[in-house]
C-alpha positions as CSV (number, residue, x, y, z in Angstrom):
1,M,259.4,172.5,17.0
2,K,258.8,170.7,20.3
3,L,262.2,172.0,21.6
4,Q,261.3,175.5,20.6
5,A,257.8,175.2,22.2
6,L,259.4,174.0,25.5
7,Y,261.9,176.8,25.5
8,A,259.3,179.4,24.9
9,H,257.1,178.0,27.6
10,Y,259.7,177.8,30.3
11,Y,262.1,180.7,29.5
12,V,260.2,183.3,27.4
13,R,256.6,183.1,28.6
14,P,257.4,184.0,32.3
15,R,259.0,187.3,31.1
16,F,255.6,188.7,30.0
17,D,252.9,190.0,32.2
18,F,250.4,188.1,30.0
19,L,250.9,185.8,27.0
20,G,247.8,184.5,25.3
21,K,247.1,181.0,23.9
22,G,248.2,179.7,20.5
23,Y,251.5,181.6,20.2
24,L,254.2,180.4,17.9
25,F,257.8,181.6,18.5
26,I,260.5,180.6,16.0
27,H,264.0,180.3,17.6
28,P,262.6,181.8,20.9
29,W,266.1,182.0,22.4
30,N,266.5,185.1,20.2
31,I,263.6,186.9,21.8
32,K,265.0,189.4,24.3
33,V,262.6,190.8,26.9
34,F,263.6,193.6,29.3
35,G,261.3,195.1,31.9
36,A,257.8,194.6,33.1
37,G,254.5,195.6,31.6
38,I,254.6,193.6,28.4
39,T,251.4,191.8,27.3
40,I,250.8,189.7,24.1
41,G,247.4,188.4,22.9
42,D,246.3,185.1,21.5
43,Y,247.9,183.5,18.4
44,V,250.8,185.8,18.0
45,N,253.8,184.7,15.8
46,I,257.3,186.0,16.6
47,L,260.0,185.0,14.1
48,T,263.7,185.5,14.8
49,T,267.1,184.6,13.5
50,S,270.5,184.5,15.3
51,D,271.5,187.7,13.6
52,N,268.1,189.4,13.9
53,K,266.8,189.1,17.4
54,V,263.5,190.5,18.5
55,R,263.8,193.0,21.4
56,L,261.0,194.2,23.6
57,T,262.1,196.7,26.1
58,V,260.3,198.7,28.9
59,W,262.4,201.2,30.6
60,P,260.3,204.0,32.2
61,Q,261.7,207.1,33.9
62,E,258.5,207.8,35.7
63,K,256.8,205.3,38.1
64,G,253.6,203.8,36.6
65,K,254.7,204.4,33.0
66,G,256.2,202.1,30.4
67,K,254.2,199.3,28.7
68,I,253.9,197.3,25.5
69,A,250.5,195.8,24.7
70,I,250.4,193.6,21.6
71,G,247.0,192.4,20.4
72,K,245.8,189.1,19.0
73,Y,246.9,187.5,15.7
74,C,249.9,189.8,15.2
75,L,253.1,188.9,13.3
76,I,256.5,190.1,14.4
77,C,259.4,189.4,12.1
78,P,263.2,189.1,12.7
79,G,265.0,192.2,13.9
80,V,261.9,194.1,15.3
81,R,262.6,196.4,18.3
82,I,259.9,197.9,20.4
83,S,261.1,200.2,23.2
84,S,258.8,201.9,25.7
85,A,259.1,204.5,28.4
86,D,255.5,205.6,28.2
87,A,253.0,203.3,26.4
88,I,252.9,201.5,23.1
89,T,249.7,199.7,21.9
90,I,249.6,197.5,18.9
91,A,246.1,196.3,18.0
92,D,244.9,193.0,16.7
93,N,246.1,191.6,13.3
94,C,249.1,193.9,12.8
95,M,252.1,192.8,10.8
96,L,255.6,194.1,11.7
97,A,258.1,193.3,9.0
98,G,261.9,192.8,9.4
99,S,263.8,195.4,11.5
100,V,260.8,197.6,12.3
101,F,261.6,200.0,15.2
102,I,258.8,201.5,17.4
103,T,259.6,203.9,20.2
104,D,257.6,206.3,22.4
105,C,260.6,208.2,23.7
106,D,263.7,210.2,22.5
107,W,265.9,208.2,25.0
108,H,268.2,211.2,25.4
109,G,267.5,214.8,26.2
110,T,268.1,217.5,23.6
111,Y,270.5,219.4,25.9
112,D,271.1,217.0,28.8
113,R,272.1,213.7,27.2
114,L,273.2,212.1,30.4
115,T,270.5,212.3,33.1
116,T,267.2,212.5,31.1
117,I,265.6,210.3,28.5
118,G,264.0,213.2,26.7
119,R,260.3,213.6,25.8
120,T,257.9,210.7,25.8
121,A,254.4,210.3,24.2
122,P,252.2,207.2,23.7
123,V,252.2,205.3,20.4
124,H,249.0,203.6,19.1
125,I,249.0,201.3,16.0
126,G,245.5,200.5,14.9
127,E,244.0,197.1,13.9
128,N,245.3,195.4,10.8
129,V,248.2,197.8,10.2
130,W,251.1,196.6,8.2
131,L,254.6,198.1,8.8
132,G,257.0,197.3,6.0
133,D,260.7,196.5,6.4
134,R,262.8,198.9,8.4
135,V,259.9,201.2,9.2
136,T,260.5,203.5,12.2
137,V,257.5,204.7,14.3
138,C,258.4,207.6,16.6
139,K,256.8,208.9,19.8
140,G,253.3,210.3,19.9
141,V,252.2,208.7,16.6
142,T,248.8,207.1,15.9
143,I,248.5,204.9,12.8
144,G,244.9,204.3,11.8
145,E,243.4,200.8,11.1
146,N,244.2,198.9,7.9
147,S,246.9,201.4,6.9
148,I,250.2,200.3,5.3
149,I,253.6,202.0,5.9
150,G,256.1,201.5,3.1
151,T,259.6,200.1,3.4
152,G,262.1,202.3,5.2
153,S,259.6,205.0,6.1
154,V,260.0,207.2,9.2
155,V,256.6,208.0,10.8
156,V,256.8,211.2,12.9
157,R,253.1,212.3,12.7
158,N,249.7,210.6,12.7
159,I,248.6,208.5,9.7
160,P,244.9,208.2,9.0
161,P,243.1,204.8,8.6
162,N,242.9,203.0,5.2
163,V,245.8,204.6,3.5
164,I,249.3,203.7,2.2
165,A,252.0,206.0,3.5
166,A,255.7,206.2,2.7
167,G,258.8,208.3,2.9
168,N,260.8,210.3,5.4
169,P,258.7,211.7,6.9
170,A,256.0,209.3,5.9
171,Q,253.1,210.9,3.9
172,V,249.9,209.5,2.4
173,V,250.5,208.3,-1.1
174,K,247.3,206.3,-1.7
175,H,243.9,205.7,-0.2
176,L,242.7,202.2,0.1
177,D,239.4,201.1,-1.5
178,T,237.2,200.6,1.6
179,T,234.6,198.7,-0.5
180,Q,237.0,195.8,-1.0
181,P,236.7,193.0,1.6
182,L,239.6,192.7,4.0
183,V,241.1,189.4,4.9
184,K,242.9,189.7,8.2
185,R,245.5,187.4,9.8
186,E,242.8,186.0,12.2
187,A,241.3,184.1,9.3
188,W,244.4,182.0,9.2
189,F,243.6,180.8,12.8
190,A,240.0,179.9,12.2
191,D,240.8,176.2,12.8
192,P,244.0,176.2,15.0
193,E,244.2,172.4,15.2
194,K,244.2,172.1,11.4
195,L,246.7,174.9,11.1
196,N,249.1,173.3,13.6
197,N,248.9,170.0,11.8
198,E,249.6,171.6,8.5
199,I,252.6,173.5,9.9
200,D,253.9,170.3,11.5
201,M,253.5,168.3,8.3
202,L,255.3,171.0,6.3
203,D,258.1,171.1,8.9
204,R,258.5,167.3,8.7
205,Q,258.7,167.5,4.9
206,N,261.3,170.2,4.9
207,L,263.4,168.4,7.4
208,S,262.9,164.9,6.1
209,G,266.5,164.7,4.6
210,N,268.2,166.2,7.6
211,T,270.1,163.3,9.0
212,L,273.4,163.4,11.0
213,L,275.3,162.0,8.0
214,H,273.7,164.6,5.7
215,W,274.8,167.4,8.1
216,I,278.4,166.1,8.2
217,R,278.6,165.8,4.5
218,A,277.0,169.3,3.9
219,T,279.5,170.8,6.4
220,I,282.5,169.2,4.7
221,R,281.4,169.3,1.1
222,P,278.4,171.6,0.7
223,R,276.3,171.6,-2.5
224,T,273.9,174.0,-4.1
225,S,271.0,171.8,-3.1
226,D,271.9,171.8,0.6
């Protein structure tokens, strides 16, 4: 964990216009950042794997455009791609599951596919939104607070707050009970020091048997328990 924290601090943090406190990046060498205008709030978790990198890209065609603003307490899972030529805003407490793709641009013109990037329109994802695995959010879309988008959905038009939407194109399939209390990700960070100690202890427990000899043996003669 210390190696990952050092790598994130020296090699990933400088790529952002702003990065808040309390962030946790897992395998930060798999976070690929292109372009300026990317900000991330406090206590954001970004998880990656070697075969599912997280890519944040700003590539504007017009001067003064192109930005990605990610709020506090957000979770970004392996394989997420966020690409902006206009403006993408992700509010606090959002969860982006594996291989989510968010874009505010076509990236090619309908007729001229060489010299234009097509149409652009800002994307806004409201507070406490949960995007399921492989969700695609297209240009010009607003997703209202607390809403959930089902696995594999393609969002091409606005989704209201407090609903579950799914499908291609995504449509409302259920309304949430707004009388039920909501527990957001920020509750997990109410005591950051305690949380960090618990994560560190869990990490030590999981890695307690990982010795050099164990690694050599597992490489040569792997077992189901490895």
